[in-house]
C-alpha positions in Angstrom: 9.3 -3.5 25.3 9.6 -1.9 21.8 7.3 -3.1 19.0 8.0 -2.9 15.3 5.9 -4.0 12.3 7.7 -4.3 8.9 5.0 -4.5 6.2 6.3 -5.6 2.8 3.3 -4.7 0.7 2.3 -7.5 -1.7 5.3 -9.7 -0.9 3.3 -12.9 -1.0 2.9 -14.6 -4.4 2.3 -17.8 -6.3 5.0 -20.1 -7.6 6.7 -18.6 -10.7 8.0 -20.8 -13.5 10.8 -18.4 -14.2 12.0 -18.7 -10.6 12.2 -22.5 -10.8 8.6 -22.9 -9.7 9.3 -21.0 -6.5 7.6 -17.9 -5.1 9.6 -14.7 -4.8 9.8 -15.2 -1.1 11.3 -18.7 -1.6 13.7 -17.3 -4.2 14.9 -14.3 -2.2 18.0 -14.4 -0.1 16.6 -13.2 3.3 18.9 -14.4 6.1 17.7 -12.0 8.7 14.0 -12.8 8.2 14.7 -16.5 7.9 16.6 -16.3 11.2 13.6 -14.7 12.8 11.4 -17.5 11.4 13.8 -20.1 12.9 13.6 -18.6 16.3 10.1 -16.9 16.2 6.5 -17.7 15.7 5.4 -18.4 12.1 2.0 -18.7 10.6 -0.7 -17.4 8.2 -3.1 -14.6 8.7 -6.3 -13.7 6.7 -5.9 -9.9 6.4 -8.8 -9.4 4.0 -12.2 -10.3 5.4 -14.4 -12.5 3.3 -16.6 -10.5 1.0 -14.3 -7.4 1.0 -12.0 -6.3 -1.9 -8.3 -7.2 -1.4 -7.0 -3.7 -1.3 -4.1 -2.2 0.6 -6.7 -0.2 2.4 -8.7 -3.1 4.0 -5.5 -5.2 4.5 -3.4 -2.5 6.2 -6.3 -1.5 8.3 -6.6 -5.1 9.4 -2.9 -5.5 10.1 -2.8 -2.4 12.2 -5.5 -3.9 14.3 -8.8 -2.4 13.1 -11.6 -4.7 11.9 -12.4 -3.5 8.3 -16.0 -4.6 8.6 -16.4 -2.1 11.5 -14.1 0.7 10.6 -13.7 0.8 6.8 -15.4 3.6 4.9 -13.3 3.7 1.7 -9.6 4.1 0.9 -9.5 7.7 -0.3 -10.5 9.3 3.0 -7.3 7.9 4.5 -5.3 9.4 1.7 -7.1 12.8 2.3 -6.0 12.6 5.9 -2.4 12.1 4.9 -2.6 15.1 2.5 -4.1 17.3 5.2 -7.4 17.7 3.5 -10.1 18.3 6.1 -13.3 16.4 5.5 -16.9 17.1 6.4 -19.3 14.3 7.1 -21.0 15.1 3.8 -17.9 14.9 1.7 -17.2 11.9 -0.6 -13.6 11.4 -1.7 -12.1 9.4 -4.5 -8.6 8.2 -5.6 -7.6 9.8 -8.9 -4.8 7.9 -10.6 -2.7 9.3 -13.5 -2.7 6.3 -15.9 -1.4 5.4 -19.3 -4.1 4.3 -21.8 -3.6 3.0 -25.3 -4.3 5.3 -28.3 -7.6 4.0 -29.7 -9.9 6.9 -30.9 -12.9 5.9 -28.8 -12.2 6.2 -25.0 -14.2 3.0 -24.3 -11.9 1.0 -26.6 -8.7 2.2 -24.9 -6.8 -0.3 -22.8 -5.0 0.3 -19.4 -1.3 0.1 -20.2 0.1 1.3 -16.9 -1.8 2.1 -13.7 1.1 4.4 -12.6 2.3 6.0 -15.8 5.8 4.6 -15.3 5.6 5.7 -11.6 5.5 9.3 -12.7 7.4 11.7 -10.5 5.5 13.8 -8.0 6.8 17.0 -9.5 5.5 16.1 -13.0 2.3 14.8 -11.6 1.6 18.0 -9.7 1.7 20.0 -12.9 -0.6 17.6 -14.6 -3.2 17.5 -11.8 -3.2 21.3 -11.6 -4.0 21.2 -15.4 -6.8 18.7 -14.7 -8.1 21.0 -12.0 -8.1 24.0 -14.3 -10.0 22.1 -17.0 -12.4 20.0 -15.0 -12.9 21.4 -11.5 -16.5 22.5 -10.7 -18.2 24.1 -7.8 -18.6 20.9 -5.9 -15.7 18.8 -7.2 -12.1 19.6 -6.5 -8.8 17.9 -7.3 -5.8 17.7 -4.9 -2.3 16.6 -6.0 -0.7 13.8 -4.0 2.4 11.6 -4.5 3.5 10.1 -7.9 0.4 8.8 -9.7 -1.9 8.9 -6.6 -4.2 11.9 -6.2 -7.5 12.9 -4.7 -10.9 14.1 -5.8 -13.3 15.6 -3.3 -17.0 15.9 -4.1 -18.9 18.2 -1.7 -22.2 16.5 -0.7 -21.6 14.0 -3.5 -23.4 10.7 -4.1 -22.1 7.5 -2.3 -23.6 4.8 -4.5 -20.7 3.7 -6.8 -19.3 0.8 -8.7 -15.7 1.8 -9.5 -12.8 -0.3 -10.6 -9.1 0.0 -9.6 -7.0 0.5 -12.7 -4.4 -2.0 -11.5 -7.1 -4.7 -11.7 -7.7 -4.2 -15.4 -4.2 -3.8 -16.9 -4.3 -4.9 -20.6 -8.1 -4.7 -20.7 -10.4 -2.3 -22.6 -11.9 0.2 -20.3 -15.4 0.3 -21.7 -17.1 -2.1 -19.3 -15.1 -0.7 -16.3 -16.1 3.0 -16.6 -17.8 4.5 -13.6 -21.2 3.2 -12.6 -23.6 4.7 -10.0 -25.4 7.9 -9.3 -24.2 10.7 -11.5 -21.5 8.4 -12.9 -21.7 10.2 -16.2 -20.0 13.2 -14.6 -16.8 11.2 -13.8 -16.9 9.4 -17.1 -17.0 12.7 -19.0 -14.1 14.0 -16.9 -12.0 11.0 -17.7 -12.7 11.3 -21.4 -11.9 15.0 -21.4 -8.7 14.5 -19.4 -7.4 12.1 -22.1 -7.9 14.8 -24.7 -5.8 17.5 -23.1 -3.3 15.4 -21.1 -2.0 13.6 -24.1 -1.0 17.0 -25.6 0.5 18.3 -22.5 4.2 19.3 -22.8 5.2 17.1 -19.8 3.7 14.0 -21.5 5.2 14.9 -24.9 8.6 15.1 -23.1 8.0 11.8 -21.3 7.3 10.0 -24.7 10.5 11.5 -26.1 12.4 10.0 -23.1 10.8 6.6 -23.7 8.4 6.8 -20.7 4.7 6.1 -20.5 2.7 9.3 -20.7 0.1 10.1 -18.0 -2.6 10.5 -20.6 -5.7 10.1 -18.6 -7.1 10.3 -15.1 -8.8 7.3 -13.6 -11.3 7.8 -10.7 -12.0 5.1 -8.1 -11.8 4.2 -4.4 -14.7 6.2 -3.0 -15.1 6.8 0.7 -16.3 9.0 3.5 -14.7 10.4 6.6 -13.4 7.5 8.8 -13.5 7.4 12.6 -10.9 5.1 14.2 -10.5 4.5 17.9 -7.0 6.0 18.8 -4.2 3.4 18.8 -2.9 4.6 22.2 -6.4 4.2 23.6 -6.7 0.7 22.3 -3.2 -0.5 23.4 -1.7 2.1 25.7 1.2 2.7 23.3 2.6 5.7 21.5 3.6 5.1 17.9 4.5 6.3 14.5 3.9 5.2 10.9 6.6 5.4 8.2 5.4 5.1 4.6 5.7 6.9 1.2 2.1 6.0 0.5 -0.7 8.5 1.4 -3.1 5.6 2.1 -0.9 4.0 4.8 0.2 7.4 6.2 -3.5 8.4 6.4 -4.5 5.2 8.3 -1.8 5.9 10.8 -2.9 9.5 11.2 -6.5 8.5 11.6 -5.4 6.1 14.3 -3.6 8.8 16.2 -0.1 7.7 15.2 2.6 10.2 14.0 3.5 10.1 10.3 7.2 10.4 9.7 8.4 11.5 6.3 11.7 10.1 5.0 13.8 11.9 2.4 14.1 9.7 -0.7 11.1 7.5 0.2 9.4 6.9 -3.1 7.0 3.9 -2.7 9.0 1.8 -5.3 12.2 -0.2 -5.5 14.3 2.9 -5.6 13.0 4.1 -2.2 15.3 5.0 0.7 15.1 1.6 2.5 17.9 2.4 5.0 16.4 5.8 5.7 13.1 4.3 6.6 14.8 1.8 9.0 16.8 4.6 10.6 13.7 6.7 11.0 12.1 3.8 12.8 15.0 3.5 15.2 15.0 7.3 15.8 11.3 7.2 16.7 11.9 4.4 19.2 15.0 6.2 20.6 12.8 9.3 21.2 10.5 7.2 23.4 7.9 5.8 21.0 6.7 2.3 21.8 5.5 1.2 18.4 6.5 1.8 14.8 4.8 0.6 11.6 7.2 0.6 8.7 5.5 0.2 5.3 7.5 -0.8 2.2 5.5 -0.5 -1.1 8.2 -1.9 -3.5 7.1 -5.6 -3.8 3.6 -4.5 -4.6 4.6 -2.2 -7.4 6.9 -4.9 -8.8 3.9 -7.3 -8.7 1.7 -4.9 -10.6 4.4 -4.2 -13.1 5.2 -7.9 -13.5 8.8 -7.3 -12.7 10.0 -10.7 -11.5 13.6 -10.0 -10.7 12.8 -6.7 -9.1 10.2 -8.3 -6.8 12.8 -10.7 -5.6 15.3 -7.9 -5.2 12.9 -5.7 -3.3 12.3 -8.5 -0.8 16.1 -8.9 -0.3 16.5 -5.1 0.2 13.8 -5.2 2.8 15.7 -8.0 4.6 19.1 -6.4 4.5 18.4 -2.6 4.5 15.3 -2.6 6.8 14.9 -5.7 9.0 18.6 -6.2 9.7 19.2 -2.5 10.3 16.3 -2.3 12.7 17.3 -5.5 14.5 20.9 -4.4 14.9 19.8 -1.0 16.1 17.4 -2.4 18.7 20.1 -4.8 19.9 22.4 -1.7 20.5 19.6 0.0 22.4 19.6 -2.9 24.9 15.9 -3.0 25.2 13.6 -6.0 24.8 11.7 -5.9 21.5 9.3 -7.7 19.2 9.2 -7.5 15.4 6.2 -8.5 13.2 7.0 -9.1 9.5 4.3 -9.7 6.9 2.7 -8.5 3.7 -0.8 -6.9 3.7 -1.9 -9.1 0.8 -0.4 -11.1 -2.1 0.3 -9.3 -5.4 0.9 -12.3 -7.7 3.2 -11.5 -10.7 1.0 -13.7 -12.8 -2.2 -11.6 -12.1 -0.6 -8.2 -11.6 -3.2 -7.4 -9.0 -4.1 -8.3 -5.4 -5.7 -11.4 -4.1 -7.4 -12.3 -0.8 -5.2 -15.3 0.0 -3.8 -15.6 3.6 -0.3 -14.2 4.0 2.7 -15.5 6.0 3.7 -13.7 9.2 6.6 -14.1 11.6 6.8 -12.7 15.1 10.3 -12.5 16.6 11.0 -11.6 20.2 14.6 -11.2 21.3 14.1 -12.4 24.8 12.2 -15.6 23.9 13.8 -18.0 21.3 12.9 -21.6 20.4 14.8 -23.0 17.4 13.0 -24.8 14.6 15.2 -25.5 11.5 12.2 -26.2 9.4 10.8 -22.7 9.8 11.8 -20.3 7.0 9.8 -17.3 5.9 7.7 -18.2 2.9 4.0 -19.0 2.1 4.4 -22.8 2.4 6.5 -23.0 5.5 4.0 -20.7 7.2 1.1 -22.8 6.1 2.8 -26.0 7.4 2.9 -24.7 10.9 -0.9 -24.9 11.1 -1.0 -21.5 12.9 -3.8 -19.4 11.3 -5.5 -16.2 12.3 -8.7 -16.2 10.4 -9.5 -12.6 11.5 -6.5 -10.5 10.6 -7.1 -7.6 12.9 -6.7 -9.9 15.9 -3.0 -10.5 15.0 -2.1 -7.1 16.3 -3.7 -7.8 19.7 -1.7 -11.0 19.8 1.5 -9.3 18.8 1.0 -6.7 21.6 -0.3 -9.1 24.2 2.6 -8.5 26.6 1.5 -4.9 26.8 -2.3 -5.4 26.9 
């Protein structure tokens, strides 16, 4: 039996007036996934435990089968693992976004315009983070370039008592009340203020403005964490596996779980990613003998944060046609029994431009067991109508893999 998870980050949503009071999932043309809903198991799952923030960190950890309340130690350590940064038990890590802030004179009065600086390229971002490192790095605090707008700060023997806000949660808001709070928080606040002074003048940002793109004119530090320790996936389930993602966080979760991380050329973490390449990489891993593949698609989430209604619908359709259909057709050609689990990690409603903790729809399709139900289609409300509900998200993976356990 081969097992595949297709994770459409942030696919779930609320009803959108511009879509005829439908959700993006209801509006999208997704014949392959709807077929799987017709013939598979449909329901809701609570991926974010009560009392925990609805981040892609806690949610993906839950989906991959680890109880966040037991295993979660912060998001940035998973990103560090993906970047190959070795952590000591005394290290504290942080996510460092390159963001676009408005141009008020006082930093506290500036507003978050864009949490991703127009999804700045990795090449441009690396130059800017190296400039940040040159200006701001100290004996105990180091900066590491990552992918696009997502980077890493490591504080050797740093404090771990923090109140930090994700920038995508405060788009359009003044940053004053959301500046870092906690032990030695003034150090990070000063770094963020100083970064805005020299990044706005950097040639890369001046060129971006000329091209009509948002400048990456400040860093934003958040997502603190310490070195995680996950029980290996193969030890839990007796399966070998791989993770395929363009996002360091998800790659890092996979690596910490003992899965192989597969890089795909052209994988960007947005709607312009190499969807077919990711699907083919999953099939290649299975053909090589892997039992399990976790395919993560970030595009719907980014469209939700950016309030791009048409692109969110389009990203879901691309996942259906260029990922799910390609994987399904490829598995059929292999001639082996298989199961596919399709779900988001959390909703990213267009109206809110950030994550929520609402349950998300899932479908489990098994090629060898089919029971037809015409009322089952893949969306939030059809899933809710089944009455099937996993209130502890991490248990869904055990259920999905039950034939092997």
